[in-house]
N, C-alpha and C positions, 0 to 999 in steps of 0.2 A: 307671419306677423302676429304678435300677441294681441290679446283682447284690449289691453290698455293702449297700445300703440295704434290699433285700429280706431279706437274711440277718439284719440287725439287728432287723427287725420279726418275723421268723419264729421265732427260737429263741434261748435263753439257754444259754451254755456256762459251767458252774460249775467252776472250776479254780484251784488255787494250787500252786506248786511245793512248798510245805511239806507237801502231802499225801503226798509220798514218805517222810515221817517214819513212816508206817505200814509198818513193816518188822520182821521177826523176826530175820534174820541175813543175812550176805552170801551164805550157801550156800542159803538157803531159796528154794523155787521161786516163792513169791509176791513178785514184784519190781516195785515201783511205778515203776521206771525206765521202764516201758512207757508211763506217762502222759506223760513228757517226750518220748519217741520219737513218740507220737501227735500231741501238740501241735506239735512241730517239723515233722512231715510236713504237717499242715494249714496251718501258717503258710507253709511253702515252696510249697505248692500254691495259695496265695492264697485260702484258704477259711476263715480264722479271724481276722476283724478284731478288734482290741482292744475295740471298743465292744460286742461280743457277750459279753464275758467278765466274770465276777464271782467273787470269792473266796468259799469256804465259810466259814461261821462256826460255832463249836462250839455245842452245845446244853447246857442244864444237866441235872443228874442227874434232875430231876423229869420232864423229857420222856423220858429214857431209861427211866424206871420205868413208863411207859405200856405197855411191852412186856416189859422185863426186871425180874426180881425185885430189890427194893431191896438185899438182901444181896449179890447178884451184882455190882451196880454198886459197892457198897462194896468188894468184893474186888478188882475191876479197879482202882479208885482206889488201894487200898493196895499192890497189886502193881506199880504204875506208878512207885513211888519208886525212886531210884537204889539204895538199900539197903533193900528191903522187910523189915518185921518178920518174924522167924523163924516166929512163929505163923501169919502169913498164908502164908508160903512152904510150910509144912507142909500147909496147907489148899488149896493151888493145884489139887491133883488133883480136889478136890470140884467145882471150877468149870471143869474141862477146860482149864486154863491151864498145865499142866505137860507137855504132849505134844510130840512132835516136830513135829506139824502146827501147833499153836497154843500156843507157849510165851509166857509173860509177858515183857514187855520194858520198859525205862525209857521213860517218856513214853507208855505204851500208852493210858491213858485220854484224855489230851489229843489224841492223834493220831486215835483212833477216834471220839471224840465230835465231832471236826471233820468226819469222814466222814459221820456221822449228820446233822450240821448242814447240810451241803451238799445232802443229799437232801431234808431238810425245806424248805430254801430253794427247791428246785426245785418242790416241791408248792405252796408259797405263790405263787411267780411265776406258775404256770399257773392256779391256782384263783382268784387275784385278777384274772386277765385281763391281767396285765402282758405276758405272752408266751403263745402257744399251746403251744409246745414248750420243754422244758428238758432239758439233758443234764448228768449228773454222773458222769463216768467213774470217779472215785475211789470211788463207791459200789458197791452190788451185793453186799454181804457177807451172803449169804443163808443161811448155815449156822448162825449163832449162834442159840442157843435161849434161852428165858426166863432160865434160871439157869446157863447153861453155854456156854463158847466151843467152837467146833468148826470143822474144815475151813478153817483160816486166818482165821476170822471171830471177832471179839471182841464187838462190838455188831452187831445186825442193823438196819442203816440202812433197808433196804427196809421192814421191818415197822413201824419207828417212823414212817417217812414215810407209810405207808398208814394207820396209826392216826391220825396227825395229819390226814390228808385227811378221814377219817370224822368225827372229833370237832370239828374247826374248821369244816368246810365241809359236813358232812352228805353226803359223796360216797359213791356206790357205786363201788367200785374193782375193776377187772380187772387182776390181776397176771399178767404173761406172763414166763416164765422160760425162756430159750433156752440156758442153761449146760449143758454136757454132764453135769454132776452135778445130781442132783435138788435142787430148791429147798425143802429140808425145813424149814428154820427158818421161812420165811414160811408154808408150808402149815400147820405146827402152830400158828402164831400165830393163824390165822383158820379153823381146821378146823371150828368150830361156828358160824361167823359168816355169816349169809345175805347180808350187804352187801359181802362181799369174796369174789371168785372168783379162785382161784389155778389157773393153767394152766401146766404144766411139761412141756417135751419134753426128754428126757435119755437118756443111755445107761442101759440096764436096770441096776437095782441088784443083779442076780445076780452081777455081776462088778466093780462099781465103787462107791466111796464115794458117798453115805452108806448105800447098801443099801436105801433106801426109794424111794417113788415108783411103787409097783405100780399097774397100771391099776385095780385094785379099790379103791384108796384114793379115796373120793368125798366125804369130809366126814361129819359126824355131827350128829344132832339137827336143829335148824332150818337148819344149814349143809349138810345132805346135798344133794349135786348141785352144790355150788359149789367142789368140788375136782376137777380134771381132770388126769390124768397120761397122758402118752404115752411109755412107755419103749421106745426103739428098740434094735435089736440092734447088737452090735459090728460094725464095718466097714460100717455103713450109709453110703451115698453120697448125693450131692446130691439126685437125683431122688426117692428114697424119703423122705428127710428132709423135703423141701419139700412133698411130697404129704401126709404125716402132719401137718405143722405147719399148712399152709393149710386142709386139709379140716376139721380139728377146730376150729381157732381161729375160723373163720367161723361155725360152728355155735354155739360157746361165746358169742361176743359177741352174736349175734343173740338168743340166749335170755336172757342176763344183762342186756344193755342198760346198760352202765356210764356213769357220769358222767366218769370219768377212767381212763386207761390208765397203769399203771406197769409198765415192762418192764425186765428184767434181761438184759444182753447179754454174758454170758460167751462167749468165743470159743475155747473149748477143744474144740469138736466138729470142729475142723479136723484134717486128716490129719497135719499136722506136730506137733500138740500131744503132748508126751511123757507126759502123765498119764492119757490115756484111749484108747479104741480105735475111735471113730467116724471115718469116713474121708471127711469132706466137704471141699469146696474153698471158696475165697473167694466163690463164687457164692451160697451160702446167706446170707452176710453182706451181699450186695447185695440179694437178693430179699426176705429176711425183714423188714428194716425198711421196705421199700417197702409190704408188705402191712399192717404195723402202722400206718404213716402214713395209708394210705387208710382203714383202719377207724376210726382216731381221728377223722378228719373226718366219716365217715359216721354215727358213733354218739355221739361225745363233743364235738362242736363243736370238734374239733382238740385237745382237752386231752390231752397226752401228756408224761409224765416218763420219761426213759430213764436207766438206771444202767449202770455197768460190770459187773464180775464176774470170773470166772476167765479164764484165758488164760496159758499158760506157755511158749509160744514167743514171747518178747517182741520178737524181731527181725523174724521173717518173717511173723508172723500178726497179732498184736495191733494194731500201728499201722495196718495196712491195714483190718482189720475195723472198728475203732472209727472210723476216718476215713470209711469208707463210710456208717456210721450217721449221722454229722454231715452229710455231703453230702446224704443223704436228708432229714434233718430240715429242712434249709435250702433245699431245692430248688436246690442249687447246679448250675451248668451242667456241671460235671464228671460229675455223676450221669447226665445225659442223654447226655453224650459216651461214657460207658462202655456204655450200651445200644447205641450204634452201633458201638463199637470195643472189643471185649473185650481187645485187646492194647495198650490205652492205657498209655504208660509212666509210672512214678512220677517225681517230680521228680529229675533226675539229681544235683542238689546234695545232696539228702537221702541218697541211696544212697552217694554219695562220703563224706559226713560221718560216717556211722555204720558203714560197712563195716569199718573197722579194728578195731571193738570186737566184731564178731560172728564167731563161729567158723564159721558157715555163710554161703554166698553169699547176699546179700540179693536178693529178687526184683526184677526190673527193671520189672514191670508191676503195676497195681492188682489185676487178677484173675489167677487161675492158668491155665496152659495145660493144662487138664484133658484135652484130646485126646491129650496125650503121656503121660498117666498109665496105668499098667497097671490094667485093671479088677479089682475085687475078686473072688476066687473065691466061689462060692455066691451071686452077686448075686441070682439069681432066688429062691432060698430065703429070703434075708434080706428081700427086698422083700415076699414073700408073708407072712412072719411079721409084718412091720411093718404090713401091711394088716389082718391079723387083729387085732392090738393096736388099731389105729385104729378098727376097727368096734366093739370092746368099749368103747373110750373114749367113743364117740358114742351108746351104748345109751340113755342118759337125756336126750340132747339132741334137741330137736324138729327 
């Protein structure tokens, strides 16, 4: 079997250029141009055949209301009009849609319901056996709550997709959130649900939005123990991040034994990201999906849905991180080449094409030259604190 044929059988890539319609303003940090940069990088690397791709389709309001309050969906629809009714505009604050982070915009409902649709499609493709893995980078809007938008997120596609997997397929779902910001919206959607386990590794909420995700948040009622949080310290580096992630995740999955993994791949824990303080390199975005991939085959017969998420250095970080995720999902030869050569160059034509648009020099290689980076001060203290948090997170895990 050739590399392209293997990719076609291995994973589905859900994408449409129209997903860039999910945008708040030209100045807003959530910039879906990163999708175009990532897709172009994969195509120039010969890693994204057209036969792997499928466009997302919108979902109807009934599906949204499995997670979101009906009144909230009605508000989003009303505020999506070119000239919303003044009564709805006065009530926008009630629904969290008047903030600098998450302002309402024309076409909002159509754009974000398509994001939800892509994530639901990914679940259907995997749970029906059409493909073992599916990737929807336009998804991962994990902060939206039942009746409120927040943190750049209008609808919570991850929660809707997980609820769909439960209701349509009877699946036990393990949700893995690697965004630097706590996956609060998904956690609260399933906080009392014993059939959904949410695992989030993120920068501590002491210093960062949304301020939740303490290690003591463990779920309630019959869902106690199915919420696991690992809040790491600011300036955490690769080794400590990967230790916390791997040690806890292996325990979580062995205890929960899911039918499906849904993972969220915000790539804002990178040192270059402007909105957080964790100091990791591209190495975690190589190693982290490799572990999830292995565990999906060990525990879920390969069933794995991956979503995008945060990531605000759209030039130097997001395209590489998300491309590494797809290379892992498809067992692409480039993945193995990177294990042998950490200095493997990016496609030169991709760098040349996009450098005129970036204020910073684009990286020439897939991985970062971490050996040239200055180590963080207090590395030993940060590592010790993270280990202490890791041990608390594992208290109820066998």
